[in-house]
Biotite code that builds the C-alpha atoms (Angstrom):
import biotite.structure as struc

atoms = struc.array([
    struc.Atom([-117.899, -19.402, -95.327], chain_id="A", res_id=1, res_name="MET", atom_name="CA", element="C"),
    struc.Atom([-119.314, -17.827, -92.164], chain_id="A", res_id=2, res_name="ARG", atom_name="CA", element="C"),
    struc.Atom([-119.367, -14.430, -90.467], chain_id="A", res_id=3, res_name="ALA", atom_name="CA", element="C"),
    struc.Atom([-118.501, -13.228, -86.978], chain_id="A", res_id=4, res_name="ILE", atom_name="CA", element="C"),
    struc.Atom([-120.125, -9.966, -85.865], chain_id="A", res_id=5, res_name="LEU", atom_name="CA", element="C"),
    struc.Atom([-118.476, -8.182, -82.936], chain_id="A", res_id=6, res_name="LEU", atom_name="CA", element="C"),
    struc.Atom([-121.209, -6.478, -80.917], chain_id="A", res_id=7, res_name="ALA", atom_name="CA", element="C"),
    struc.Atom([-120.098, -6.644, -77.274], chain_id="A", res_id=8, res_name="ALA", atom_name="CA", element="C"),
    struc.Atom([-119.106, -3.001, -76.699], chain_id="A", res_id=9, res_name="GLY", atom_name="CA", element="C"),
    struc.Atom([-120.892, -0.452, -74.545], chain_id="A", res_id=10, res_name="MET", atom_name="CA", element="C"),
    struc.Atom([-120.893, 2.489, -76.980], chain_id="A", res_id=11, res_name="GLY", atom_name="CA", element="C"),
    struc.Atom([-120.416, 5.106, -74.272], chain_id="A", res_id=12, res_name="THR", atom_name="CA", element="C"),
    struc.Atom([-119.731, 7.913, -76.774], chain_id="A", res_id=13, res_name="ARG", atom_name="CA", element="C"),
    struc.Atom([-123.168, 7.346, -78.306], chain_id="A", res_id=14, res_name="LEU", atom_name="CA", element="C"),
    struc.Atom([-125.036, 8.026, -75.093], chain_id="A", res_id=15, res_name="ARG", atom_name="CA", element="C"),
    struc.Atom([-127.871, 8.732, -74.464], chain_id="A", res_id=16, res_name="PRO", atom_name="CA", element="C"),
    struc.Atom([-128.795, 6.513, -77.460], chain_id="A", res_id=17, res_name="LEU", atom_name="CA", element="C"),
    struc.Atom([-126.944, 3.559, -75.953], chain_id="A", res_id=18, res_name="THR", atom_name="CA", element="C"),
    struc.Atom([-128.231, 3.800, -72.402], chain_id="A", res_id=19, res_name="LEU", atom_name="CA", element="C"),
    struc.Atom([-130.859, 1.183, -73.215], chain_id="A", res_id=20, res_name="GLU", atom_name="CA", element="C"),
    struc.Atom([-129.764, 0.102, -76.695], chain_id="A", res_id=21, res_name="THR", atom_name="CA", element="C"),
    struc.Atom([-126.545, -1.653, -77.761], chain_id="A", res_id=22, res_name="PRO", atom_name="CA", element="C"),
    struc.Atom([-124.504, 0.405, -80.202], chain_id="A", res_id=23, res_name="LYS", atom_name="CA", element="C"),
    struc.Atom([-124.987, -2.098, -83.004], chain_id="A", res_id=24, res_name="SER", atom_name="CA", element="C"),
    struc.Atom([-128.770, -1.874, -82.495], chain_id="A", res_id=25, res_name="MET", atom_name="CA", element="C"),
    struc.Atom([-128.905, 1.871, -83.131], chain_id="A", res_id=26, res_name="VAL", atom_name="CA", element="C"),
    struc.Atom([-131.289, 2.525, -86.011], chain_id="A", res_id=27, res_name="ILE", atom_name="CA", element="C"),
    struc.Atom([-129.735, 4.258, -89.017], chain_id="A", res_id=28, res_name="VAL", atom_name="CA", element="C"),
    struc.Atom([-131.821, 4.945, -92.100], chain_id="A", res_id=29, res_name="ASN", atom_name="CA", element="C"),
    struc.Atom([-134.673, 2.874, -90.767], chain_id="A", res_id=30, res_name="GLY", atom_name="CA", element="C"),
    struc.Atom([-132.820, -0.291, -89.710], chain_id="A", res_id=31, res_name="LYS", atom_name="CA", element="C"),
    struc.Atom([-130.556, -1.408, -86.833], chain_id="A", res_id=32, res_name="PRO", atom_name="CA", element="C"),
    struc.Atom([-126.898, -1.442, -87.903], chain_id="A", res_id=33, res_name="LEU", atom_name="CA", element="C"),
    struc.Atom([-126.480, -5.143, -87.202], chain_id="A", res_id=34, res_name="ILE", atom_name="CA", element="C"),
    struc.Atom([-129.624, -6.163, -89.084], chain_id="A", res_id=35, res_name="GLU", atom_name="CA", element="C"),
    struc.Atom([-128.387, -4.403, -92.214], chain_id="A", res_id=36, res_name="ARG", atom_name="CA", element="C"),
    struc.Atom([-125.123, -6.350, -91.958], chain_id="A", res_id=37, res_name="GLN", atom_name="CA", element="C"),
    struc.Atom([-126.913, -9.672, -91.430], chain_id="A", res_id=38, res_name="ILE", atom_name="CA", element="C"),
    struc.Atom([-129.215, -9.089, -94.388], chain_id="A", res_id=39, res_name="GLU", atom_name="CA", element="C"),
    struc.Atom([-126.313, -8.150, -96.657], chain_id="A", res_id=40, res_name="TYR", atom_name="CA", element="C"),
    struc.Atom([-124.498, -11.330, -95.618], chain_id="A", res_id=41, res_name="LEU", atom_name="CA", element="C"),
    struc.Atom([-127.562, -13.453, -96.316], chain_id="A", res_id=42, res_name="ARG", atom_name="CA", element="C"),
    struc.Atom([-127.951, -11.749, -99.702], chain_id="A", res_id=43, res_name="ASP", atom_name="CA", element="C"),
    struc.Atom([-124.668, -13.372, -100.829], chain_id="A", res_id=44, res_name="ILE", atom_name="CA", element="C"),
    struc.Atom([-125.494, -16.730, -99.287], chain_id="A", res_id=45, res_name="GLY", atom_name="CA", element="C"),
    struc.Atom([-123.741, -16.531, -95.915], chain_id="A", res_id=46, res_name="ILE", atom_name="CA", element="C"),
    struc.Atom([-126.140, -17.976, -93.365], chain_id="A", res_id=47, res_name="ASN", atom_name="CA", element="C"),
    struc.Atom([-123.808, -19.141, -90.570], chain_id="A", res_id=48, res_name="GLU", atom_name="CA", element="C"),
    struc.Atom([-123.530, -15.967, -88.519], chain_id="A", res_id=49, res_name="ILE", atom_name="CA", element="C"),
    struc.Atom([-122.083, -15.721, -85.014], chain_id="A", res_id=50, res_name="ILE", atom_name="CA", element="C"),
    struc.Atom([-122.862, -12.598, -82.989], chain_id="A", res_id=51, res_name="VAL", atom_name="CA", element="C"),
    struc.Atom([-120.606, -11.718, -80.060], chain_id="A", res_id=52, res_name="LEU", atom_name="CA", element="C"),
    struc.Atom([-122.631, -9.967, -77.371], chain_id="A", res_id=53, res_name="THR", atom_name="CA", element="C"),
    struc.Atom([-121.816, -8.345, -74.053], chain_id="A", res_id=54, res_name="GLY", atom_name="CA", element="C"),
    struc.Atom([-123.465, -5.072, -73.060], chain_id="A", res_id=55, res_name="TYR", atom_name="CA", element="C"),
    struc.Atom([-127.270, -5.457, -72.925], chain_id="A", res_id=56, res_name="LEU", atom_name="CA", element="C"),
    struc.Atom([-126.884, -8.960, -74.341], chain_id="A", res_id=57, res_name="ALA", atom_name="CA", element="C"),
    struc.Atom([-130.571, -9.807, -73.948], chain_id="A", res_id=58, res_name="HIS", atom_name="CA", element="C"),
    struc.Atom([-131.418, -7.207, -76.600], chain_id="A", res_id=59, res_name="LYS", atom_name="CA", element="C"),
    struc.Atom([-129.942, -9.540, -79.230], chain_id="A", res_id=60, res_name="PHE", atom_name="CA", element="C"),
    struc.Atom([-132.106, -12.556, -78.400], chain_id="A", res_id=61, res_name="ASP", atom_name="CA", element="C"),
    struc.Atom([-134.688, -11.831, -81.103], chain_id="A", res_id=62, res_name="TYR", atom_name="CA", element="C"),
    struc.Atom([-132.017, -12.227, -83.795], chain_id="A", res_id=63, res_name="LEU", atom_name="CA", element="C"),
    struc.Atom([-131.989, -15.980, -83.183], chain_id="A", res_id=64, res_name="VAL", atom_name="CA", element="C"),
    struc.Atom([-135.596, -16.374, -84.294], chain_id="A", res_id=65, res_name="ASP", atom_name="CA", element="C"),
    struc.Atom([-135.475, -13.696, -86.974], chain_id="A", res_id=66, res_name="LYS", atom_name="CA", element="C"),
    struc.Atom([-132.189, -14.642, -88.666], chain_id="A", res_id=67, res_name="TYR", atom_name="CA", element="C"),
    struc.Atom([-131.118, -17.960, -87.089], chain_id="A", res_id=68, res_name="ASP", atom_name="CA", element="C"),
    struc.Atom([-127.853, -16.505, -85.794], chain_id="A", res_id=69, res_name="VAL", atom_name="CA", element="C"),
    struc.Atom([-125.718, -18.015, -83.021], chain_id="A", res_id=70, res_name="LYS", atom_name="CA", element="C"),
    struc.Atom([-125.123, -15.805, -79.974], chain_id="A", res_id=71, res_name="LEU", atom_name="CA", element="C"),
    struc.Atom([-121.908, -15.988, -77.937], chain_id="A", res_id=72, res_name="VAL", atom_name="CA", element="C"),
    struc.Atom([-121.764, -13.958, -74.720], chain_id="A", res_id=73, res_name="TYR", atom_name="CA", element="C"),
    struc.Atom([-118.635, -12.195, -73.466], chain_id="A", res_id=74, res_name="ASN", atom_name="CA", element="C"),
    struc.Atom([-119.053, -11.662, -69.730], chain_id="A", res_id=75, res_name="ASP", atom_name="CA", element="C"),
    struc.Atom([-115.867, -9.563, -69.632], chain_id="A", res_id=76, res_name="LYS", atom_name="CA", element="C"),
    struc.Atom([-116.975, -7.042, -72.267], chain_id="A", res_id=77, res_name="TYR", atom_name="CA", element="C"),
    struc.Atom([-116.363, -4.154, -69.855], chain_id="A", res_id=78, res_name="ASP", atom_name="CA", element="C"),
    struc.Atom([-112.877, -5.313, -68.844], chain_id="A", res_id=79, res_name="ILE", atom_name="CA", element="C"),
    struc.Atom([-110.898, -6.207, -71.973], chain_id="A", res_id=80, res_name="TYR", atom_name="CA", element="C"),
    struc.Atom([-110.610, -4.976, -75.540], chain_id="A", res_id=81, res_name="ASN", atom_name="CA", element="C"),
    struc.Atom([-111.893, -7.106, -78.406], chain_id="A", res_id=82, res_name="ASN", atom_name="CA", element="C"),
    struc.Atom([-108.943, -9.524, -78.342], chain_id="A", res_id=83, res_name="ILE", atom_name="CA", element="C"),
    struc.Atom([-110.803, -11.431, -75.604], chain_id="A", res_id=84, res_name="TYR", atom_name="CA", element="C"),
    struc.Atom([-114.034, -11.304, -77.574], chain_id="A", res_id=85, res_name="THR", atom_name="CA", element="C"),
    struc.Atom([-112.261, -12.861, -80.560], chain_id="A", res_id=86, res_name="MET", atom_name="CA", element="C"),
    struc.Atom([-110.679, -15.486, -78.317], chain_id="A", res_id=87, res_name="TYR", atom_name="CA", element="C"),
    struc.Atom([-114.175, -16.699, -77.436], chain_id="A", res_id=88, res_name="LEU", atom_name="CA", element="C"),
    struc.Atom([-114.919, -17.444, -81.106], chain_id="A", res_id=89, res_name="VAL", atom_name="CA", element="C"),
    struc.Atom([-111.448, -18.421, -82.269], chain_id="A", res_id=90, res_name="LYS", atom_name="CA", element="C"),
    struc.Atom([-112.730, -21.791, -83.492], chain_id="A", res_id=91, res_name="ASP", atom_name="CA", element="C"),
    struc.Atom([-115.014, -20.033, -85.996], chain_id="A", res_id=92, res_name="TYR", atom_name="CA", element="C"),
    struc.Atom([-112.286, -17.859, -87.482], chain_id="A", res_id=93, res_name="LEU", atom_name="CA", element="C"),
    struc.Atom([-111.343, -20.072, -90.434], chain_id="A", res_id=94, res_name="ARG", atom_name="CA", element="C"),
    struc.Atom([-112.931, -19.102, -93.778], chain_id="A", res_id=95, res_name="ASP", atom_name="CA", element="C"),
    struc.Atom([-114.788, -16.306, -92.029], chain_id="A", res_id=96, res_name="ALA", atom_name="CA", element="C"),
    struc.Atom([-115.710, -12.677, -92.248], chain_id="A", res_id=97, res_name="TYR", atom_name="CA", element="C"),
    struc.Atom([-115.076, -10.616, -89.125], chain_id="A", res_id=98, res_name="VAL", atom_name="CA", element="C"),
    struc.Atom([-117.213, -7.497, -88.923], chain_id="A", res_id=99, res_name="ILE", atom_name="CA", element="C"),
    struc.Atom([-117.435, -4.716, -86.360], chain_id="A", res_id=100, res_name="GLU", atom_name="CA", element="C"),
    struc.Atom([-121.171, -4.517, -85.736], chain_id="A", res_id=101, res_name="ALA", atom_name="CA", element="C"),
    struc.Atom([-121.113, -0.739, -85.202], chain_id="A", res_id=102, res_name="ASP", atom_name="CA", element="C"),
    struc.Atom([-120.312, -0.106, -88.877], chain_id="A", res_id=103, res_name="VAL", atom_name="CA", element="C"),
    struc.Atom([-123.002, 1.313, -91.137], chain_id="A", res_id=104, res_name="TYR", atom_name="CA", element="C"),
    struc.Atom([-122.784, -0.228, -94.595], chain_id="A", res_id=105, res_name="LEU", atom_name="CA", element="C"),
    struc.Atom([-123.874, 2.199, -97.271], chain_id="A", res_id=106, res_name="ASN", atom_name="CA", element="C"),
    struc.Atom([-123.917, -0.595, -99.864], chain_id="A", res_id=107, res_name="ARG", atom_name="CA", element="C"),
    struc.Atom([-123.374, -4.338, -99.933], chain_id="A", res_id=108, res_name="ASN", atom_name="CA", element="C"),
    struc.Atom([-119.711, -4.837, -100.853], chain_id="A", res_id=109, res_name="PHE", atom_name="CA", element="C"),
    struc.Atom([-119.455, -8.359, -99.394], chain_id="A", res_id=110, res_name="PHE", atom_name="CA", element="C"),
    struc.Atom([-118.056, -10.996, -101.763], chain_id="A", res_id=111, res_name="LYS", atom_name="CA", element="C"),
    struc.Atom([-118.528, -14.761, -101.624], chain_id="A", res_id=112, res_name="LYS", atom_name="CA", element="C"),
    struc.Atom([-115.434, -15.763, -103.603], chain_id="A", res_id=113, res_name="GLU", atom_name="CA", element="C"),
    struc.Atom([-112.237, -14.536, -101.945], chain_id="A", res_id=114, res_name="LEU", atom_name="CA", element="C"),
    struc.Atom([-108.918, -16.285, -102.551], chain_id="A", res_id=115, res_name="LYS", atom_name="CA", element="C"),
    struc.Atom([-106.850, -14.507, -99.896], chain_id="A", res_id=116, res_name="THR", atom_name="CA", element="C"),
    struc.Atom([-107.442, -12.954, -96.530], chain_id="A", res_id=117, res_name="SER", atom_name="CA", element="C"),
    struc.Atom([-108.846, -9.520, -97.201], chain_id="A", res_id=118, res_name="THR", atom_name="CA", element="C"),
    struc.Atom([-109.202, -6.109, -95.634], chain_id="A", res_id=119, res_name="TYR", atom_name="CA", element="C"),
    struc.Atom([-112.008, -4.105, -97.210], chain_id="A", res_id=120, res_name="PHE", atom_name="CA", element="C"),
    struc.Atom([-110.736, -0.550, -97.227], chain_id="A", res_id=121, res_name="SER", atom_name="CA", element="C"),
    struc.Atom([-111.201, 2.803, -98.880], chain_id="A", res_id=122, res_name="GLY", atom_name="CA", element="C"),
    struc.Atom([-109.506, 6.173, -98.735], chain_id="A", res_id=123, res_name="ASN", atom_name="CA", element="C"),
    struc.Atom([-110.744, 8.502, -96.005], chain_id="A", res_id=124, res_name="LYS", atom_name="CA", element="C"),
    struc.Atom([-109.706, 12.028, -95.032], chain_id="A", res_id=125, res_name="LYS", atom_name="CA", element="C"),
    struc.Atom([-109.618, 13.951, -91.788], chain_id="A", res_id=126, res_name="GLY", atom_name="CA", element="C"),
    struc.Atom([-109.558, 10.954, -89.469], chain_id="A", res_id=127, res_name="PHE", atom_name="CA", element="C"),
    struc.Atom([-107.778, 10.687, -86.140], chain_id="A", res_id=128, res_name="LYS", atom_name="CA", element="C"),
    struc.Atom([-105.855, 7.717, -84.762], chain_id="A", res_id=129, res_name="ASP", atom_name="CA", element="C"),
    struc.Atom([-107.074, 5.146, -87.271], chain_id="A", res_id=130, res_name="GLU", atom_name="CA", element="C"),
    struc.Atom([-105.413, 1.929, -88.434], chain_id="A", res_id=131, res_name="TRP", atom_name="CA", element="C"),
    struc.Atom([-103.976, 2.761, -91.860], chain_id="A", res_id=132, res_name="VAL", atom_name="CA", element="C"),
    struc.Atom([-103.096, 0.028, -94.364], chain_id="A", res_id=133, res_name="LEU", atom_name="CA", element="C"),
    struc.Atom([-99.960, 0.187, -96.498], chain_id="A", res_id=134, res_name="LYS", atom_name="CA", element="C"),
    struc.Atom([-99.977, -2.158, -99.471], chain_id="A", res_id=135, res_name="PHE", atom_name="CA", element="C"),
    struc.Atom([-97.916, -2.932, -102.565], chain_id="A", res_id=136, res_name="ASP", atom_name="CA", element="C"),
    struc.Atom([-98.862, -2.856, -106.254], chain_id="A", res_id=137, res_name="ASP", atom_name="CA", element="C"),
    struc.Atom([-100.415, -6.323, -105.919], chain_id="A", res_id=138, res_name="ASN", atom_name="CA", element="C"),
    struc.Atom([-102.605, -5.182, -103.044], chain_id="A", res_id=139, res_name="GLY", atom_name="CA", element="C"),
    struc.Atom([-100.727, -7.153, -100.397], chain_id="A", res_id=140, res_name="ARG", atom_name="CA", element="C"),
    struc.Atom([-100.713, -5.409, -97.022], chain_id="A", res_id=141, res_name="VAL", atom_name="CA", element="C"),
    struc.Atom([-97.147, -5.091, -95.738], chain_id="A", res_id=142, res_name="TYR", atom_name="CA", element="C"),
    struc.Atom([-97.587, -2.600, -92.910], chain_id="A", res_id=143, res_name="ASP", atom_name="CA", element="C"),
    struc.Atom([-100.262, -1.146, -90.643], chain_id="A", res_id=144, res_name="ILE", atom_name="CA", element="C"),
    struc.Atom([-99.739, 2.138, -88.851], chain_id="A", res_id=145, res_name="GLU", atom_name="CA", element="C"),
    struc.Atom([-101.917, 4.030, -86.424], chain_id="A", res_id=146, res_name="ILE", atom_name="CA", element="C"),
    struc.Atom([-102.059, 7.695, -87.379], chain_id="A", res_id=147, res_name="ARG", atom_name="CA", element="C"),
    struc.Atom([-104.240, 10.610, -88.352], chain_id="A", res_id=148, res_name="SER", atom_name="CA", element="C"),
    struc.Atom([-104.839, 12.371, -91.659], chain_id="A", res_id=149, res_name="GLY", atom_name="CA", element="C"),
    struc.Atom([-105.617, 10.656, -94.959], chain_id="A", res_id=150, res_name="GLU", atom_name="CA", element="C"),
    struc.Atom([-105.208, 7.109, -96.223], chain_id="A", res_id=151, res_name="GLY", atom_name="CA", element="C"),
    struc.Atom([-106.750, 3.675, -96.633], chain_id="A", res_id=152, res_name="HIS", atom_name="CA", element="C"),
    struc.Atom([-108.114, 2.737, -93.238], chain_id="A", res_id=153, res_name="ILE", atom_name="CA", element="C"),
    struc.Atom([-109.717, -0.413, -91.900], chain_id="A", res_id=154, res_name="MET", atom_name="CA", element="C"),
    struc.Atom([-113.446, -0.438, -92.534], chain_id="A", res_id=155, res_name="SER", atom_name="CA", element="C"),
    struc.Atom([-114.176, -2.931, -89.771], chain_id="A", res_id=156, res_name="GLY", atom_name="CA", element="C"),
    struc.Atom([-114.847, -5.609, -92.402], chain_id="A", res_id=157, res_name="VAL", atom_name="CA", element="C"),
    struc.Atom([-112.291, -8.334, -93.103], chain_id="A", res_id=158, res_name="SER", atom_name="CA", element="C"),
    struc.Atom([-112.147, -11.920, -94.350], chain_id="A", res_id=159, res_name="TYR", atom_name="CA", element="C"),
    struc.Atom([-109.775, -14.680, -93.211], chain_id="A", res_id=160, res_name="TRP", atom_name="CA", element="C"),
    struc.Atom([-108.856, -17.873, -95.040], chain_id="A", res_id=161, res_name="THR", atom_name="CA", element="C"),
    struc.Atom([-108.618, -21.290, -93.427], chain_id="A", res_id=162, res_name="GLU", atom_name="CA", element="C"),
    struc.Atom([-104.828, -20.994, -93.132], chain_id="A", res_id=163, res_name="LYS", atom_name="CA", element="C"),
    struc.Atom([-104.682, -17.447, -91.799], chain_id="A", res_id=164, res_name="ASP", atom_name="CA", element="C"),
    struc.Atom([-107.661, -18.020, -89.517], chain_id="A", res_id=165, res_name="GLY", atom_name="CA", element="C"),
    struc.Atom([-105.870, -21.004, -87.987], chain_id="A", res_id=166, res_name="GLU", atom_name="CA", element="C"),
    struc.Atom([-102.719, -18.931, -87.478], chain_id="A", res_id=167, res_name="PHE", atom_name="CA", element="C"),
    struc.Atom([-104.604, -16.105, -85.768], chain_id="A", res_id=168, res_name="ILE", atom_name="CA", element="C"),
    struc.Atom([-106.597, -18.573, -83.660], chain_id="A", res_id=169, res_name="SER", atom_name="CA", element="C"),
    struc.Atom([-103.388, -20.159, -82.384], chain_id="A", res_id=170, res_name="THR", atom_name="CA", element="C"),
    struc.Atom([-101.927, -16.764, -81.513], chain_id="A", res_id=171, res_name="LYS", atom_name="CA", element="C"),
    struc.Atom([-105.143, -15.731, -79.754], chain_id="A", res_id=172, res_name="LEU", atom_name="CA", element="C"),
    struc.Atom([-104.995, -18.851, -77.608], chain_id="A", res_id=173, res_name="SER", atom_name="CA", element="C"),
    struc.Atom([-101.360, -18.302, -76.683], chain_id="A", res_id=174, res_name="TYR", atom_name="CA", element="C"),
    struc.Atom([-101.743, -14.635, -75.785], chain_id="A", res_id=175, res_name="ILE", atom_name="CA", element="C"),
    struc.Atom([-104.994, -14.866, -73.832], chain_id="A", res_id=176, res_name="VAL", atom_name="CA", element="C"),
    struc.Atom([-104.185, -18.096, -72.024], chain_id="A", res_id=177, res_name="GLU", atom_name="CA", element="C"),
    struc.Atom([-100.852, -16.651, -70.910], chain_id="A", res_id=178, res_name="ASN", atom_name="CA", element="C"),
    struc.Atom([-102.654, -13.617, -69.490], chain_id="A", res_id=179, res_name="GLY", atom_name="CA", element="C"),
    struc.Atom([-100.652, -10.935, -71.269], chain_id="A", res_id=180, res_name="ASN", atom_name="CA", element="C"),
    struc.Atom([-103.286, -9.207, -73.366], chain_id="A", res_id=181, res_name="PHE", atom_name="CA", element="C"),
    struc.Atom([-104.524, -6.186, -71.407], chain_id="A", res_id=182, res_name="GLN", atom_name="CA", element="C"),
    struc.Atom([-104.883, -3.221, -73.742], chain_id="A", res_id=183, res_name="GLY", atom_name="CA", element="C"),
    struc.Atom([-104.550, -5.291, -76.922], chain_id="A", res_id=184, res_name="LEU", atom_name="CA", element="C"),
    struc.Atom([-106.945, -5.551, -79.841], chain_id="A", res_id=185, res_name="TYR", atom_name="CA", element="C"),
    struc.Atom([-107.157, -8.676, -81.960], chain_id="A", res_id=186, res_name="TRP", atom_name="CA", element="C"),
    struc.Atom([-105.907, -6.568, -84.877], chain_id="A", res_id=187, res_name="ASP", atom_name="CA", element="C"),
    struc.Atom([-102.577, -6.311, -83.036], chain_id="A", res_id=188, res_name="ASN", atom_name="CA", element="C"),
    struc.Atom([-101.953, -9.977, -83.832], chain_id="A", res_id=189, res_name="ILE", atom_name="CA", element="C"),
    struc.Atom([-102.301, -9.277, -87.547], chain_id="A", res_id=190, res_name="VAL", atom_name="CA", element="C"),
    struc.Atom([-100.260, -6.076, -87.325], chain_id="A", res_id=191, res_name="LYS", atom_name="CA", element="C"),
    struc.Atom([-97.396, -7.893, -85.597], chain_id="A", res_id=192, res_name="ASP", atom_name="CA", element="C"),
    struc.Atom([-97.373, -10.907, -87.965], chain_id="A", res_id=193, res_name="HIS", atom_name="CA", element="C"),
    struc.Atom([-97.877, -9.502, -91.452], chain_id="A", res_id=194, res_name="LEU", atom_name="CA", element="C"),
    struc.Atom([-94.959, -11.593, -92.739], chain_id="A", res_id=195, res_name="ASN", atom_name="CA", element="C"),
    struc.Atom([-96.845, -14.740, -91.707], chain_id="A", res_id=196, res_name="ASP", atom_name="CA", element="C"),
    struc.Atom([-100.274, -13.775, -93.071], chain_id="A", res_id=197, res_name="ILE", atom_name="CA", element="C"),
    struc.Atom([-101.255, -13.375, -96.725], chain_id="A", res_id=198, res_name="ASP", atom_name="CA", element="C"),
    struc.Atom([-103.576, -10.392, -96.390], chain_id="A", res_id=199, res_name="ILE", atom_name="CA", element="C"),
    struc.Atom([-104.646, -8.214, -99.328], chain_id="A", res_id=200, res_name="HIS", atom_name="CA", element="C"),
    struc.Atom([-106.748, -5.116, -99.716], chain_id="A", res_id=201, res_name="ILE", atom_name="CA", element="C"),
    struc.Atom([-110.081, -5.049, -101.500], chain_id="A", res_id=202, res_name="ASN", atom_name="CA", element="C"),
    struc.Atom([-110.593, -1.406, -102.361], chain_id="A", res_id=203, res_name="GLU", atom_name="CA", element="C"),
    struc.Atom([-114.020, 0.084, -101.771], chain_id="A", res_id=204, res_name="ILE", atom_name="CA", element="C"),
    struc.Atom([-115.302, 3.649, -101.897], chain_id="A", res_id=205, res_name="ASN", atom_name="CA", element="C"),
    struc.Atom([-114.673, 5.974, -99.000], chain_id="A", res_id=206, res_name="GLY", atom_name="CA", element="C"),
    struc.Atom([-118.409, 6.448, -98.514], chain_id="A", res_id=207, res_name="ASP", atom_name="CA", element="C"),
    struc.Atom([-119.279, 2.747, -98.639], chain_id="A", res_id=208, res_name="ASP", atom_name="CA", element="C"),
    struc.Atom([-119.073, 2.501, -94.856], chain_id="A", res_id=209, res_name="TRP", atom_name="CA", element="C"),
    struc.Atom([-119.271, 4.705, -91.791], chain_id="A", res_id=210, res_name="PHE", atom_name="CA", element="C"),
    struc.Atom([-118.046, 3.690, -88.357], chain_id="A", res_id=211, res_name="GLU", atom_name="CA", element="C"),
    struc.Atom([-120.547, 4.867, -85.760], chain_id="A", res_id=212, res_name="ILE", atom_name="CA", element="C"),
    struc.Atom([-118.604, 5.709, -82.607], chain_id="A", res_id=213, res_name="ASP", atom_name="CA", element="C"),
    struc.Atom([-120.183, 9.018, -81.634], chain_id="A", res_id=214, res_name="SER", atom_name="CA", element="C"),
    struc.Atom([-123.205, 11.219, -82.170], chain_id="A", res_id=215, res_name="LEU", atom_name="CA", element="C"),
    struc.Atom([-121.092, 13.243, -84.592], chain_id="A", res_id=216, res_name="GLU", atom_name="CA", element="C"),
    struc.Atom([-120.381, 10.092, -86.616], chain_id="A", res_id=217, res_name="ASP", atom_name="CA", element="C"),
    struc.Atom([-124.097, 9.403, -86.732], chain_id="A", res_id=218, res_name="LEU", atom_name="CA", element="C"),
    struc.Atom([-124.790, 12.847, -88.174], chain_id="A", res_id=219, res_name="ARG", atom_name="CA", element="C"),
    struc.Atom([-122.249, 12.221, -90.944], chain_id="A", res_id=220, res_name="ASP", atom_name="CA", element="C"),
    struc.Atom([-124.139, 9.224, -92.357], chain_id="A", res_id=221, res_name="VAL", atom_name="CA", element="C"),
    struc.Atom([-126.005, 10.192, -95.544], chain_id="A", res_id=222, res_name="PRO", atom_name="CA", element="C"),
    struc.Atom([-129.760, 9.831, -95.570], chain_id="A", res_id=223, res_name="ASN", atom_name="CA", element="C"),
    struc.Atom([-130.939, 7.294, -98.143], chain_id="A", res_id=224, res_name="VAL", atom_name="CA", element="C"),
])
């Protein structure tokens, strides 16, 4: 099992904090967002960690010595959405966590033993234009809709089995190498192929994570 941390974005809505600091390096409750994620992963025995960089990529160099991570640079971070970022690490996607590095984890809900591909998700209220998971009584995700309001939304933390990771990797290759991916996120592949992927929900608390997209989001994080 390994982990892929997506940290290439520019974080423009967090300016001025991100003028000289990548969004995932913003310090929340005394620690950079990405370091908290790495330490939580290592706590459960996941040591193979790939960090996707782009904006201010040199700021991540110290992580190699401190945590022995592998850095992969996306030189088109300011052109495409994260589908291209994921294409660059498609060969690591099997038996892997994929984590948005701008997510503040309020507790360590990572698990080492997962039998199916998994979205970690909890119920949130008052959100706008989020990816909402619809799932059956067995927890299998059968639909994903983008809407506002209340529901179980993506936390930015997911896990993919060998089989599903291979499927997504193949689709990533086809889409990107055929040049028809402008405006797409890698999550669109999952959304469009739910009948081919065995993805379940692992329910967490609504305050177990906070996505940090703006200064307002940052103010909403509880002090611990």
